[in-house]
C-alpha positions in Angstrom: -10.6 -24.7 -1.6 -9.7 -24.5 -5.3 -6.1 -25.2 -6.4 -5.4 -25.2 -10.1 -1.8 -23.9 -9.8 1.2 -25.1 -11.7 -0.7 -26.1 -14.9 -0.8 -24.6 -18.5 -4.3 -23.0 -18.3 -4.8 -20.2 -20.8 -7.5 -17.6 -21.3 -9.3 -15.3 -18.9 -10.4 -16.0 -15.4 -14.2 -16.2 -15.5 -15.9 -13.2 -14.0 -19.1 -15.0 -13.2 -19.2 -15.3 -9.4 -22.7 -14.4 -8.3 -23.4 -12.6 -5.0 -24.1 -14.8 -1.9 -23.0 -18.0 -3.8 -19.2 -18.1 -3.2 -17.8 -20.1 -0.3 -14.2 -20.0 -1.5 -11.6 -19.6 1.3 -8.6 -20.6 -0.8 -8.0 -19.8 -4.5 -4.7 -20.8 -6.1 -4.2 -20.1 -9.9 -0.4 -19.6 -9.6 1.9 -20.7 -12.4 -0.4 -20.7 -15.4 -0.8 -18.7 -18.6 -3.9 -16.8 -17.6 -4.4 -13.3 -19.1 -6.9 -10.6 -19.0 -8.0 -8.8 -15.8 -8.6 -9.9 -12.2 -12.3 -10.7 -12.0 -14.2 -8.2 -9.9 -16.8 -10.7 -9.0 -14.2 -12.1 -6.6 -15.5 -9.5 -4.2 -18.5 -11.8 -3.6 -16.2 -14.3 -1.9 -16.6 -12.9 1.5 -14.7 -15.7 3.2 -11.6 -15.6 1.0 -8.4 -15.9 3.0 -5.8 -16.9 0.3 -5.6 -15.4 -3.2 -2.6 -16.5 -5.3 -2.6 -15.3 -8.9 1.1 -15.1 -9.3 3.2 -16.1 -12.3 0.6 -15.5 -15.0 0.2 -12.7 -17.7 -2.6 -10.7 -16.1 -3.0 -7.2 -17.4 -4.8 -5.0 -14.9 -4.5 -2.4 -12.2 -4.2 -3.0 -8.5 -7.3 -4.8 -7.2 -8.6 -2.2 -4.8 -12.1 -3.8 -4.8 -10.7 -6.6 -2.7 -10.5 -4.3 0.3 -14.1 -5.2 0.8 -13.0 -8.7 1.8 -11.7 -8.3 5.4 -10.7 -11.9 5.8 -7.9 -12.0 3.2 -4.6 -13.1 4.8 -2.4 -13.8 1.8 -2.4 -11.9 -1.6 0.2 -13.0 -4.2 0.2 -11.1 -7.5 3.9 -11.4 -8.5 5.2 -11.9 -12.0 2.3 -10.5 -14.0 1.8 -7.3 -16.1 -0.2 -5.3 -13.5 0.4 -1.6 -13.8 -0.4 1.9 -12.4 -0.4 3.0 -8.8 -1.5 0.9 -5.8 -3.5 3.7 -4.2 -7.2 3.1 -3.4 -8.7 6.5 -2.9 -12.3 5.5 -3.3 -12.2 2.1 -1.5 -13.5 1.5 2.0 -12.7 -1.2 4.5 -9.4 -2.5 6.0 -7.4 -5.6 5.3 -7.2 -6.3 9.0 -5.8 -9.9 8.6 -3.5 -9.4 5.6 0.0 -10.4 6.6 1.6 -11.6 3.3 1.7 -9.3 0.3 3.7 -10.1 -2.8 3.5 -7.5 -5.7 7.0 -8.2 -7.1 7.9 -8.1 -10.8 5.0 -6.1 -12.2 4.8 -2.6 -13.7 3.4 -0.8 -10.7 4.6 2.8 -10.4 4.2 6.0 -8.4 4.6 6.4 -4.6 3.4 4.0 -2.1 0.4 5.6 -0.4 0.4 5.7 3.4 -3.3 5.4 3.6 -3.1 2.0 2.0 -0.4 0.8 4.4 -2.6 2.0 7.3 -5.2 -0.5 6.3 -2.8 -3.5 6.7 -3.6 -3.8 10.4 -2.1 -7.2 11.0 1.4 -6.0 10.1 1.3 -3.4 12.8 0.8 -6.0 15.6 2.8 -5.1 18.6 4.0 -8.3 20.3 3.8 -6.7 23.7 0.3 -5.3 23.3 -1.7 -7.5 21.0 0.3 -10.7 21.0 1.0 -12.8 17.9 -1.0 -15.4 16.3 0.4 -18.9 16.7 0.1 -22.1 14.7 -0.1 -22.8 11.0 -2.6 -21.6 8.5 -5.0 -24.4 7.6 -8.6 -25.0 6.5 -11.1 -27.4 7.9 -12.4 -29.4 5.0 -15.5 -30.8 6.9 -17.2 -28.3 9.2 -19.8 -30.6 10.7 -17.7 -33.6 11.4 -19.3 -36.3 13.7 -17.3 -39.5 14.5 -19.3 -42.8 14.4 -19.6 -45.1 17.4 -19.0 -48.8 17.3 -22.7 -49.7 16.9 -23.0 -47.4 13.9 -19.9 -49.0 12.3 -21.1 -52.5 12.9 -24.4 -51.7 11.3 -22.6 -51.0 8.0 -21.3 -54.7 7.8 -23.0 -58.1 7.3 -23.1 -60.6 10.2 -20.0 -62.4 9.1 -17.8 -59.3 9.2 -19.5 -58.1 12.4 -18.3 -61.3 14.1 -14.8 -61.0 12.7 -14.5 -57.4 13.9 -15.8 -58.2 17.4 -13.4 -61.1 17.8 -10.5 -58.9 16.7 -11.4 -56.2 19.2 -11.9 -58.8 22.0 -8.4 -60.2 21.4 -6.7 -56.7 21.8 -5.7 -55.4 25.2 -7.4 -52.2 26.6 -4.0 -50.3 26.4 -3.6 -51.1 22.7 -7.2 -50.1 21.9 -6.7 -46.8 23.7 -3.5 -46.0 21.8 -5.1 -46.9 18.5 -8.0 -44.7 19.3 -5.7 -41.7 20.0 -3.7 -42.3 16.8 -6.8 -42.7 14.6 -8.2 -39.4 15.9 -5.0 -37.6 15.2 -4.9 -39.1 11.7 -8.5 -38.1 11.1 -7.8 -34.5 12.1 -4.9 -34.4 9.5 -7.2 -35.7 6.8 -9.8 -33.1 7.5 -7.4 -30.2 7.3 -5.9 -28.5 4.2 -2.5 -27.1 4.8 -1.6 -24.1 2.7 1.9 -23.6 1.2 3.5 -20.6 -0.6 6.7 -19.7 -2.4 8.4 -16.5 -1.3 11.7 -14.8 -1.9 13.2 -14.4 1.6 16.8 -13.7 2.6 17.8 -13.4 -1.1 16.6 -16.9 -1.9 13.4 -18.5 -3.2 11.8 -20.6 -0.5 8.8 -22.8 -0.3 6.9 -22.6 3.0 4.9 -25.9 3.2 3.3 -24.7 6.4 2.7 -21.0 6.8 2.9 -19.6 10.3 0.1 -17.2 10.9 2.6 -14.9 12.6 4.8 -14.7 9.5 4.6 -11.2 8.0 6.1 -10.5 4.5 6.0 -7.6 2.0 7.7 -7.8 -1.4 7.4 -4.9 -3.9 10.6 -5.5 -5.7 11.2 -5.1 -9.5 8.6 -2.4 -10.2 8.8 1.3 -10.8 7.9 2.7 -7.4 9.4 6.0 -6.5 9.7 8.6 -3.8 10.7 8.2 -0.2 9.9 5.3 2.0 6.5 6.0 3.7 6.6 6.6 7.4 3.6 4.1 7.7 5.8 1.3 6.4 8.1 1.8 9.4 5.2 1.1 11.7 5.0 -2.6 10.6 6.3 -3.9 13.9 5.4 -7.5 13.1 7.2 -7.5 9.8 9.6 -10.4 9.2 10.8 -9.7 5.6 10.8 -6.5 3.5 12.0 -6.3 -0.2 11.9 -3.0 -2.0 14.8 -3.7 -4.4 15.0 -2.7 -8.1 12.8 0.3 -7.9 13.4 4.1 -8.1 13.0 5.0 -4.4 14.8 8.2 -3.3 15.6 10.0 0.0 17.1 8.7 3.2 16.6 5.4 4.9 14.6 6.6 7.9 15.9 6.2 11.4 12.5 4.8 12.3 13.7 1.5 10.7 14.6 0.7 14.3 10.9 0.1 14.9 11.0 -3.1 12.9 12.2 -5.3 15.8 11.1 -8.6 14.2 12.7 -7.9 10.8 14.9 -10.8 9.6 15.5 -9.9 6.0 15.7 -6.4 4.3 16.6 -5.7 0.6 16.8 -2.1 -0.5 19.3 -2.7 -3.3 19.3 -1.0 -6.7 17.5 2.2 -5.8 18.5 5.8 -5.4 18.7 6.0 -1.6 21.1 8.7 -0.4 22.5 9.9 2.9 23.9 7.8 5.7 22.9 4.4 6.9 21.0 5.0 10.2 22.6 3.8 13.4 19.3 2.3 14.4 19.7 -0.5 11.8 22.3 -2.1 14.1 19.7 -2.6 16.8 17.7 -5.1 14.8 18.9 -8.2 16.5 17.0 -10.7 14.3 18.4 -9.4 11.0 19.9 -12.3 9.1 20.0 -10.8 5.6 20.7 -7.2 4.5 21.3 -5.8 1.0 21.8 -2.0 0.5 24.0 -2.3 -2.6 23.9 0.0 -5.6 22.5 3.2 -4.1 24.0 6.6 -3.3 24.7 6.0 0.4 27.6 7.8 2.1 29.4 7.9 5.4 30.5 5.3 7.8 28.8 1.9 8.1 27.2 1.8 11.5 29.2 0.0 14.2 27.5 -2.9 15.7 27.9 -6.7 15.7 24.8 -7.2 13.6 25.5 -4.9 10.6 29.2 -5.6 10.3 28.6 -9.4 10.1 27.3 -8.9 6.6 29.7 -9.3 3.6 30.9 -6.3 1.5 28.5 -7.4 -1.2 25.7 -6.0 1.0 27.2 -2.5 0.6 28.9 -2.5 -2.9 27.9 0.2 -5.4 27.8 2.9 -2.8 31.0 5.0 -3.6 30.6 7.2 -0.5 30.5 4.4 2.1 33.5 3.4 4.2 34.5 1.3 7.1 34.2 -2.5 7.8 33.3 -4.7 6.0 34.5 -2.5 3.1 38.2 -2.3 2.4 38.3 1.6 2.2 38.8 3.3 5.5 37.0 6.4 6.7 38.7 9.7 7.0 39.0 11.6 10.3 35.5 13.0 9.8 34.1 9.6 9.2 33.2 10.3 5.5 34.5 8.7 2.4 33.6 10.7 -0.7 30.7 13.2 -1.0 27.1 12.7 -1.7 26.0 13.2 -5.3 25.1 16.8 -6.0 23.2 16.2 -9.3 20.0 14.4 -9.6 20.1 10.6 -9.6 19.3 10.3 -13.3 21.9 12.8 -14.4 24.5 11.4 -12.1 23.9 7.9 -13.5 24.0 9.2 -17.1 27.2 11.3 -16.5 28.9 8.4 -14.8 27.9 6.1 -17.6 29.2 8.5 -20.3 32.5 9.1 -18.4 33.1 5.4 -18.0 32.5 4.7 -21.7 34.7 7.6 -22.8 37.5 6.5 -20.6 37.1 2.9 -21.8 37.1 4.0 -25.5 40.4 5.8 -25.0 42.0 2.8 -23.4 40.7 0.5 -26.2 42.1 2.9 -28.8 45.6 2.9 -27.4 45.5 -0.9 -27.1 44.2 -1.3 -30.7 46.9 0.9 -32.3 49.6 -0.5 -30.1 48.6 -4.0 -31.2 48.4 -3.0 -34.9 51.7 -1.1 -35.3 54.0 -1.3 -32.3 54.0 -5.1 -31.7 54.9 -6.0 -35.3 57.7 -3.5 -35.3 59.2 -5.2 -32.2 58.9 -8.8 -33.2 58.9 -8.8 -37.1 62.1 -8.0 -39.1 60.2 -7.3 -42.3 58.0 -4.7 -40.5 61.1 -3.0 -39.1 62.7 -2.8 -42.6 59.4 -1.5 -44.1 59.2 1.1 -41.4 62.8 2.2 -41.9 62.4 2.6 -45.7 59.0 4.3 -46.1 59.0 6.5 -43.0 62.5 7.8 -43.8 61.2 8.6 -47.3 58.3 10.6 -46.0 60.4 12.6 -43.6 62.9 13.3 -46.4 60.2 14.7 -48.7 58.4 17.0 -46.1 61.4 18.3 -44.1 64.0 20.1 -46.3 66.6 20.2 -43.5 66.9 16.3 -43.6 69.1 14.6 -46.1 70.3 11.0 -46.7 73.8 10.0 -45.6 75.5 6.8 -46.6 77.7 5.1 -44.0 79.9 2.0 -44.0 79.7 -0.4 -41.0 81.2 -3.9 -40.7 81.5 -4.2 -44.5 77.9 -3.1 -45.2 76.6 0.2 -46.5 73.7 1.8 -44.7 71.5 4.9 -45.6 70.4 7.1 -42.7 68.8 10.5 -42.3 70.8 13.3 -40.9 70.1 16.9 -40.2 71.8 19.3 -42.6 73.9 22.0 -41.0 
């Protein structure tokens, strides 16, 4: 195990791991200032299970070469400057044990290739057929551990300490000795195990899992430039607990096969270009505790069902065509509120933006001129007198039919404009 996370290490990760000399099972360089590329010599670490390179400034492409390590369980690459597609057309092998993948907040682009998802075998576990792995992920620090007997322990001390220890043991009852032996064995086991921990964004919040369940399955591809429809292969991840595809450029419909994700507890599809209706199958996911579909182009009635309608309106905001609870706008007789966008997503967004700004500029113009001219005329006597004098003069000069007339009122003489007949 090598854990150098949470420091201020700079520079490149050395690419000097020679073949047949790497016994690493756990490598954590998270939270440093490391730049450069992901060292390809990591492929020589055939026993690697946890690779955490998140929160650095690595500039590279997706590490397809790691597909040659079938033992990898956790791969965290979030918050770097990785770019390009995540397809691996020339790589062989499967990530049969991979169950936590975090690619968030990079510059990955393109479509998510189905052939890559098919290699993530552990995420397709069917609870009924294959069963789930139980227990926490840990590493045995000493592989060849052999406890010492009492004679071996006594041989390590001088005669004085040997006598003291024997007298102490003789004074203890057999029941106490037995309990102490059980407690010490348990303590020794804890000392000989390294528990892994990881920080993930689940249910909209950043969480630290001090003990990672081997059955926990998590995919986060948020804050990238992925596009295209959701791959059908992703909907086959029956063991998936959390899925985050937010802040990308995904298009198309949310597939009805989302109902296959029976173990899903958290789903975030917000800030994309998804269109069409929300599939009714979403309401069948009984474990769902967090849902965010906001700021897409979804239309129609929000599916009925106790699970979906327990979420706040924030989960659906930014979809002008959605209607029904928990939103305040009701659906029409045909169950549709508004129409799906006819133009492309980008043009729709640009037109909407320009219309909003034009409308806003007109309103601001009226408010500005109202504040500059109208309000002083209402509240200030000097402004009213100025207006009366100079505006009347302008009208008198430019309209020949107007002429000044002097009138007497309450002992005062006033000049007013009158139309000449």
